[in-house]
N, C-alpha and C positions, 0 to 999 in steps of 0.2 A: 530390570525394567529402569527405565526412567521416572525419577518422580515428577509431578506436575507441577509448577508455580505459577497461580493464576488464582489474581486480581481482581475479583469484579466490584470495582467501586461503583459509588450511587449512579443512577441511569442517569445518562446525560439528557435530563430536561432543562431541570430548572433548580435540581440542588446541587448543594456547594460540596464541593473534594478537599480534603484536610488532610496531610502528611505532617507530621514535625520533619520527617526526614528530608523532604523537598521543597514541603511550601506550596500543597497543589491549592490552585486556583479554583473558582467557580467551571463550572462545563454551559456549555451551552453548543446547541448542534442542531441539523434540520431534520425534527423527530421521523418523517414521513421520508428520509433516504434510509436513516437508522430503523427504519420498520421493514425497510425493503429488502434490505442487508440481512436482518433478523430468519424473512419466509423464506431466501433463498437457500440459510444456511446449508438443508439439511443436503442438498443435491448440488448445492457451489462444483463440489470437483467435480463431481462425474461430470457436468456439464462443460465447466472447463476443459478437460479432457477429451470429451465428444467434439464441441464445438472448434476444437485449435488443432483435432488430430494429436494433440500432444506437444504440439511445440512451445505451447503456453512455458513446458518445463524447460526449453531451452533458452527463452526470453530473460527466462527469471536469473539461471544460470549467469547472463551477458549482464544482467543489472547488478547482479551481486560482484559480479568479477568490478565493474566500473567504479563500485563504490570505493571499492579500494582497503575492505576490510579486512585485516589478517590476526593472524593468532595471539592471544592475549587482551584483543580490544576491545573496548563496551561500543556497542551497537543498537541503532534503533531500528525497527520497521515500522513505521506509521500506516495505518489503516494495512494490518495482517492480516485480516479474514481469518482463512483455515489456516494460516502460518505458513505457507510454502516456501516467503523467503525467509522466514524466519527463523528455519531449518534448513538451507541453504546458508545462510548465516551464522549458526552455530557450528557446522562443517568447518568454516572458515575461521572460527574467532578460537575454537580450540576449549576444552576444559576451565582453562587460564581466562577465557573470555567471557563476554557476557551476553548474552539478547533480551531482547525489550518488545517484544509484538504489542503493540497497543491500538484496540481500533473501539469505534462505538457499538460495537453490537455485538450485545452479549451473548447471543448464540452462533456469531462466527468465533469469539471468545472460547465457549465452550466446547465447541466442536474442536476447535486449535487443542486442544488443553487432551481431547480425548484421542486426539490425534497422535500425542505426544504419547502418551500412558504404553499405547500400541507399540511402537516406532522400539526396536531393541538396542540403537545404539545410547550408549553412559552418556555423549556429551550432548546429549539432548536436553538434559536436566539444567542444562545452563539457560534456558530459556524460561525467561519471566512473563505472563500474560496480564497485560496493563488496558481495563478499561478506559476509555477517557476521549478527548477533544482534539483534533489535529490542528485545530485553531487556537488552542490553549494548553501546548504541552506541557506537563506540569512536573517539567526537570528544570536542572537548574544551568546556569548560562553555561556553556564549552562543555556540557558532561560527554558527549559520544564522539567516538574516533571515525564515526561514518554512520551515514541514513541511508534505509531504503523505503521505497512507496512503491505498492503496485499497483497503477487501475485506481488511484483513490484522491490523487490531486482533481479529477476532471469532475470529482461527485462531493468535492467539497462546496460550500456556499460563498467563499470568501477564499481567492488563489491565493492573492497576494498576501494574506494575514497566514496562510499555511508557509506559503516561503520563507515571510518572515520568522517566523517559528521553528522550521527546520534550522535555518541561518543560525538563530539565537543557540541552540541547543548545541550546532555542533563546534569542534573545537577548531580553534584558527588550522587552515592547513590543509583540514578534512572535506572529504566531499559528499555530495549527496547524490544518488542514480533515481531517477523516476521513472518508471514504467507504466506505457499506457497504450491506449489506442492512439495513433498519427492524424493528425485532422491534416487533409493533405490538400496541395494548393493546386492539383493534378487532376484534371475532371476523371482522368480515366481511374485512378485510383479511389478518387473518392464515387463515383459511381459503383465500383466495383462492392466497397464497403457497405456501400445502402442495398445493393442487391443481397448481399452474405444476412444482412441482417434480417432484411423481411422475407427472404427464402431460406434459407438455413435457420439462422440465431432464432427466430422467432417460434417457425415452426416447431422445430428440437424442446425449446422451451413450450412450450402449449402441450408438449406430450408429457411434461410433469407438472402440467397445471399452473404456470407460470409463463406466460404469453404476453400478459400485460406486465409483468415486473422487467422482462427484458425486451420490449417494446422502445422501453423509454432511452435504450443506447443510442439509437438514431439521432435523437433530439440532444443527448447530452454529449455527443460526438462533435455536431454539427454547433453547438456551443462554446465550445473547449478550443484555446488555443494551438493557433499550428508552429511549428518546431522554433523559426523563427521568434513570433511569439511570445515562446519559452524563455529562449536566451536572453530576450529583452528583459522582462521581467525577472528571471533572475538577477543578472545586473544590476537593475533599479532597486530590488531590497538590499541589494550588498556583497553580491557573489563577487569573488573578484574574477572568475571564468568561467565560462559558460558553454556547453555544446549540448547540441541534441540530435541524436545519431536515426536516422532513419534505419527498422529492421524488416523483415519478414515482406521483401515489397514494398515497404510502405506504409502497410497497412498497420504496423507498431512501430513504438518511439519509442526512445528513453534518453530524459537531459542527467545529464553529470554534469553540475558545478562544481567549484571550487569555495569555501570559503575565507 
């Protein structure tokens, strides 16, 4: 049985985080979004499987591969949710590597930790769960060999700041892979996305009593950045290269940027 490493730091409201090892800084976040992800945590994985027909697992494997994580690496999954990307990273880096899964939702982290205890593979013991803020990462400069972020950048209140923080904690020459819904400039693709949210995602979520929680998806995608805009942002904050890959017929996308 894998041991669970869950660090529930003070709630990211107005309290400060402190650590003599890494020098934690005060955490500030959007409390409404934090509450939303706490509410959906109990059914988050079931809904992901149902709404994507299991395809989200393929997309996440692609993101982990694009991150460049290898055996023995120290890696970070920002906005880790219930831990899917962190578990995949754990397999990549092996028992000599180290995975940190960070999220601002305590309920999601508790779910990730519970899943870790149920999994039989011993190398999942190399994962540590940390409650923290994507806009103020509590790690020293150049700490990680690779970073991933799945369906998180769209939800942070300051995307530029989040990208700056990821750049800061990455080692020179290392990469980040950011997976999310793709904001398409193509009318047909965008129309299909909105139709699916209105006629598939929200009705299914309503069966779990979460219609309002999932209805926000449409506006969050509309307010998100296109692939070209994500590439531009990455380069502006200091990444040396950036490329956005459209996947799943343009419904999803993954930004891969190198420090």
